C-alpha positions in Angstrom: -49.5 17.2 -31.0 -46.5 16.8 -32.3 -43.9 14.9 -31.0 -41.1 17.2 -29.2 -37.6 16.4 -29.7 -36.0 15.2 -26.5 -32.9 17.1 -25.7 -30.4 15.5 -23.4 -29.2 17.5 -20.5 -25.5 18.4 -20.4 -23.5 16.8 -17.8 -22.9 18.8 -14.7 -20.0 21.0 -14.7 -17.2 19.7 -12.3 -16.0 21.8 -9.6 -12.4 22.4 -9.1 -11.8 19.8 -6.3 -13.8 17.1 -8.6 -11.9 17.9 -11.8 -8.4 17.5 -9.8 -9.6 14.2 -8.6 -11.0 13.2 -12.2 -7.4 14.2 -13.8 -5.5 12.3 -11.0 -7.5 9.1 -11.3 -6.9 9.3 -15.2 -3.2 9.8 -14.5 -2.7 6.8 -12.4 -4.5 4.8 -14.6 -2.6 5.5 -17.6 0.7 5.7 -15.7 -0.1 2.1 -14.5 -0.8 0.7 -18.0 1.6 2.5 -20.0 4.4 3.7 -17.7 5.7 7.0 -17.2 7.8 7.2 -20.3 4.9 6.1 -22.2 2.3 8.5 -21.0 2.1 12.1 -22.0 0.3 15.0 -20.2 -1.5 15.3 -23.7 -2.7 11.9 -23.5 -4.0 12.3 -19.9 -5.8 15.6 -20.9 -7.5 13.7 -23.8 -8.6 10.8 -21.6 -9.8 13.1 -18.9 -11.9 15.2 -21.5 -10.0 18.8 -20.8 -7.1 20.4 -22.5 -3.5 20.4 -21.2 -3.8 23.7 -19.6 -6.3 22.6 -17.2 -4.1 19.9 -15.8 -1.1 22.3 -15.3 -3.6 24.5 -13.8 -4.2 22.0 -11.0 -0.7 20.8 -11.1 1.7 23.2 -11.7 4.6 20.7 -12.4 4.7 16.9 -13.2 6.4 16.7 -9.6 3.2 18.4 -8.3 1.3 15.5 -10.2 3.6 12.6 -8.9 3.3 14.0 -5.1 -0.3 14.1 -5.5 -0.6 10.4 -6.5 1.3 9.5 -3.3 -0.8 11.7 -0.9 -3.9 10.0 -2.7 -2.8 6.6 -1.9 -1.2 7.3 1.7 -4.3 9.6 2.8 -7.2 7.3 1.8 -9.8 6.2 4.8 -8.7 2.7 4.6 -5.0 3.6 5.0 -5.8 6.1 7.9 -7.5 3.2 9.6 -4.9 0.9 9.1 -2.5 3.3 10.8 -4.6 4.0 13.7 -4.9 0.2 14.4 -1.1 -0.4 14.1 -0.5 2.5 16.4 -3.1 1.4 19.0 -1.4 -2.3 18.8 1.9 -1.0 19.3 1.1 1.0 22.2 -0.3 -2.1 23.8 2.4 -4.1 22.8 0.4 -6.7 20.9 2.8 -8.1 18.9 0.4 -10.5 16.9 -2.1 -7.7 16.2 0.8 -5.4 14.9 2.3 -8.1 12.6 -1.0 -9.5 11.5 -2.5 -6.4 10.7 0.5 -5.1 8.8 0.4 -8.3 6.7 -3.2 -8.4 6.0 -3.4 -4.6 5.1 -0.5 -5.1 2.4 -2.0 -8.3 1.0 -5.4 -6.8 0.7 -4.5 -3.5 -0.8 -2.6 -5.0 -3.7 -5.1 -7.7 -4.0 -7.8 -5.2 -4.7 -6.1 -2.5 -6.6 -2.9 -3.2 -8.5 -2.4 0.3 -9.9 0.1 1.4 -7.2 2.0 -1.9 -7.1 2.3 -1.3 -11.3 3.3 2.3 -10.7 6.0 1.4 -8.3 7.2 -1.3 -10.8 7.2 1.2 -13.8 9.0 4.0 -11.3 11.6 1.8 -10.5 12.3 0.4 -14.0 12.5 3.6 -15.5 14.3 5.3 -12.7 11.4 7.6 -12.4 11.4 10.5 -9.7 8.3 9.0 -8.2 10.5 5.8 -7.1 12.7 8.1 -5.1 9.8 10.0 -3.8 7.9 7.0 -2.6 11.1 5.3 -0.9 11.8 8.6 0.9 8.2 9.3 2.1 6.6 6.1 2.7 9.0 3.2 2.5 11.9 4.6 4.9 9.3 5.8 7.4 7.3 2.9 7.9 10.5 0.5 7.7 12.0 2.6 10.4 8.7 2.6 12.3 8.4 -1.2 12.4 12.2 -1.5 13.1 11.8 0.9 16.3 9.0 -1.4 17.5 11.0 -4.5 17.2 13.7 -2.7 18.8 11.6 -1.8 21.9 10.5 -5.5 22.0 13.9 -6.8 22.3 14.6 -4.2 25.2 11.6 -5.6 26.6 13.0 -9.1 26.5 10.0 -10.3 24.0 12.3 -10.8 20.9 15.6 -12.4 20.5 18.6 -10.0 20.0 18.2 -9.6 16.2 19.1 -6.4 14.2 15.8 -4.7 13.9 16.0 -3.6 10.4 17.1 -6.9 9.0 14.1 -8.4 10.8 11.8 -5.8 9.2 13.0 -6.4 5.8 12.6 -10.2 6.5 9.1 -9.8 7.3 7.7 -7.1 5.0 9.8 -8.7 2.1 8.0 -12.0 2.6 4.5 -10.2 2.4 5.2 -8.2 -0.5 6.6 -11.1 -2.4 3.6 -13.3 -1.5 1.1 -10.1 -2.8 3.1 -9.8 -6.0 3.1 -13.8 -6.7 -0.6 -13.7 -6.2 -1.4 -10.8 -8.2 0.6 -11.5 -11.2 0.6 -15.4 -11.3 -2.3 -16.2 -9.5 -2.6 -18.2 -6.4 -1.2 -21.6 -7.5 1.4 -21.9 -4.7 -0.4 -21.6 -1.5 -3.8 -21.3 -2.5 -4.9 -19.7 0.8 -6.8 -16.5 1.9 -4.9 -13.1 2.6 -5.9 -13.5 6.4 -4.6 -17.1 6.7 -1.6 -15.9 4.8 -1.2 -13.2 7.4 -1.3 -15.5 10.3 0.9 -17.9 8.9 3.6 -15.5 7.8 3.3 -14.0 11.1 3.7 -17.4 13.1 6.8 -17.8 10.8 8.3 -14.9 11.9 7.7 -15.2 15.7 9.5 -18.6 15.3 12.4 -16.8 14.6 12.3 -13.7 16.7 10.4 -14.8 19.8 12.8 -14.8 23.0 13.4 -18.4 24.2 11.6 -17.9 27.6 8.6 -17.0 25.5 8.4 -20.1 23.3 5.0 -21.2 24.6 1.6 -21.1 23.1 0.7 -17.5 24.3 2.3 -14.2 22.8 1.6 -10.7 24.5 -1.2 -12.7 26.5 -3.2 -13.8 23.3 -3.6 -17.7 22.4 -1.2 -18.6 19.6 -2.8 -20.1 16.6 -1.5 -23.1 14.7 -2.1 -23.0 11.3 0.1 -25.6 9.6 -3.0 -27.7 8.5 
């Protein structure tokens, strides 16, 4: 019996939703590598193995594509779980859990996937519309949410009378800066885990905002950690 020529099975065709996700993943990768000005829809189509018409079938305009990028990052299961955890901690007025959870999420997110961080830098430097979309849809809402919580804790007497938005900028600014240093320059400055960094930055923040009468070894009924060594 002669040898039969083996034929490769064709790759299964993607359904519409799978194709949409594939195009989106390719676009995110190319944008994060080459920036928005340096990436064309033709290049995205080539890398995805489709023609340009397929891209515009899924994303009628470039703005739709940019919106989908934000939605994918904002609606991931990990992000939704994080939002739920913070909401629950805020409802309990568990200050330490609120701030440590936020800090750890930011550090872990940028540590494991720097594509979104790169997209934000490119969008800002190129004055791309994605930067404005991200600022309006995510940064503004998240900053206001944390500032509102700080304002409530000031009213409760737990925090000093500080400007809530300034305090929010101070806390989140330190976390984001640390994430950037770790990702782009290595861990040469602190050389600590993300979890320990989240604890230390929260301790530092609390040392400035906790009301004088609550300067003791407990915050919201939970033991305060000492992590200076």
